[in-house]
C-alpha positions as CSV (number, residue, x, y, z in Angstrom):
1,M,94.7,92.8,133.4
2,N,95.9,96.3,132.6
3,A,93.8,98.9,130.9
4,F,95.5,98.4,127.5
5,S,94.9,94.6,127.5
6,G,91.3,95.2,128.5
7,A,90.8,97.7,125.6
8,N,92.5,95.2,123.3
9,A,90.2,92.4,124.4
10,Y,87.2,94.7,123.8
11,Q,88.4,95.4,120.3
12,Q,88.7,91.7,119.6
13,V,85.2,91.0,120.7
14,N,83.9,93.9,118.5
15,R,85.8,92.5,115.5
16,F,84.5,89.0,116.0
17,S,81.0,90.2,116.5
18,A,81.2,92.2,113.3
19,L,82.5,89.2,111.4
20,E,80.0,86.8,112.7
21,G,76.9,88.5,111.2
22,A,78.6,89.9,108.1
23,S,77.6,89.0,104.6
24,P,80.3,87.9,102.1
25,H,80.0,91.4,100.5
26,R,80.6,93.1,103.9
27,L,83.5,90.7,104.7
28,V,85.3,91.8,101.4
29,C,84.7,95.4,102.3
30,M,86.2,94.8,105.8
31,L,89.2,93.1,104.4
32,M,89.9,95.9,101.9
33,Q,89.4,98.6,104.5
34,G,91.7,96.7,106.9
35,A,94.4,96.5,104.2
36,I,94.1,100.3,103.5
37,D,94.3,101.1,107.2
38,R,97.3,99.0,107.7
39,L,99.1,100.5,104.6
40,A,98.7,103.9,106.3
41,I,100.1,102.5,109.5
42,A,103.0,100.9,107.7
43,K,103.8,104.1,105.9
44,G,104.1,106.0,109.2
45,M,106.3,103.2,110.5
46,M,108.5,103.5,107.4
47,E,108.8,107.2,107.8
48,R,109.8,106.8,111.5
49,K,112.3,104.1,110.5
50,D,110.4,101.4,112.5
51,Y,111.4,98.7,110.1
52,S,110.5,95.7,112.1
53,G,107.0,97.1,112.8
54,K,106.6,98.0,109.1
55,G,107.5,94.5,108.2
56,E,104.9,93.0,110.5
57,V,102.1,95.3,109.4
58,L,102.9,94.8,105.7
59,A,103.0,91.0,106.2
60,K,99.4,91.4,107.4
61,V,98.5,93.5,104.4
62,I,99.9,90.8,102.1
63,A,98.0,88.2,104.0
64,I,94.7,90.2,103.5
65,I,95.4,90.6,99.8
66,S,96.3,87.0,99.5
67,E,92.9,86.1,101.1
68,L,91.1,88.3,98.7
69,K,93.0,86.7,95.8
70,G,92.2,83.2,97.1
71,S,88.5,84.0,97.2
72,L,88.4,84.6,93.5
73,D,86.5,82.1,91.4
74,L,88.9,81.8,88.5
75,E,86.9,78.9,86.8
76,N,83.6,80.8,86.6
77,G,84.7,84.4,87.1
78,G,85.9,85.1,83.5
79,D,88.0,88.0,82.6
80,V,87.0,90.0,85.8
81,A,88.4,87.3,88.1
82,R,91.5,86.8,86.0
83,N,92.1,90.6,86.0
84,M,91.6,90.8,89.7
85,D,94.0,87.9,90.2
86,Q,96.7,89.8,88.3
87,L,95.9,93.1,90.1
88,Y,96.2,91.4,93.5
89,D,99.6,89.9,92.4
90,Y,100.7,93.3,91.3
91,M,99.7,94.8,94.7
92,M,101.7,92.2,96.6
93,R,104.8,92.7,94.4
94,T,104.5,96.4,94.8
95,I,104.3,96.0,98.6
96,L,107.4,93.8,98.6
97,S,109.2,96.4,96.5
98,A,108.1,99.2,98.8
99,T,109.4,97.2,101.8
100,S,112.8,96.6,100.3
101,D,113.1,100.1,98.9
102,N,111.5,101.8,101.9
103,D,109.3,103.7,99.5
104,P,106.1,105.1,101.0
105,L,104.9,106.3,97.6
106,Q,104.5,102.6,96.5
107,L,102.4,102.0,99.6
108,D,100.3,105.0,98.6
109,H,99.8,103.5,95.1
110,V,98.6,100.2,96.5
111,A,96.2,102.1,98.9
112,E,94.8,104.1,96.0
113,L,94.2,100.8,94.0
114,L,92.5,99.2,97.0
115,N,90.4,102.4,97.6
116,G,89.2,102.3,94.0
117,L,88.2,98.7,94.4
118,L,86.5,99.4,97.7
119,Q,84.5,102.2,96.1
120,A,83.5,100.0,93.2
121,W,82.6,97.2,95.6
122,N,80.5,99.6,97.7
123,S,78.6,100.8,94.6
124,I,77.2,97.3,93.8
125,P,73.4,97.6,94.0
126,E,71.9,96.0,97.0
127,D,70.0,93.4,95.0
128,Q,73.2,92.2,93.3
129,K,75.3,91.7,96.5
130,I,76.2,88.2,97.5
131,K,73.9,87.0,100.2
132,P,74.8,84.6,102.9
């Protein structure tokens, strides 16, 4: 085992440990932050013309947003859930457009939207957060 694979294994253990004890609220925060981080990585790859790497990273971002979208309760969530569903669709379409156009500004736009959601999610009072 080389040093890189050892460090990678350590990161995996840390991630799984963080997930294991996380509340549903914390999991959503982790997903949003993961998508934001990967958008920044993809933007750098796009600027360096690393198109295959960009595609792989953006596929992960779309998977994360798809997971967030899939967790919505459209039956009981009312207008908020329907609006979030549409917003997640918009984000995924924008990422696909950014990929085909190689437009980092579109990635910035999605990151800003996710950042706003993350800030709103983090502002939920402790007594109103979803408990495990």
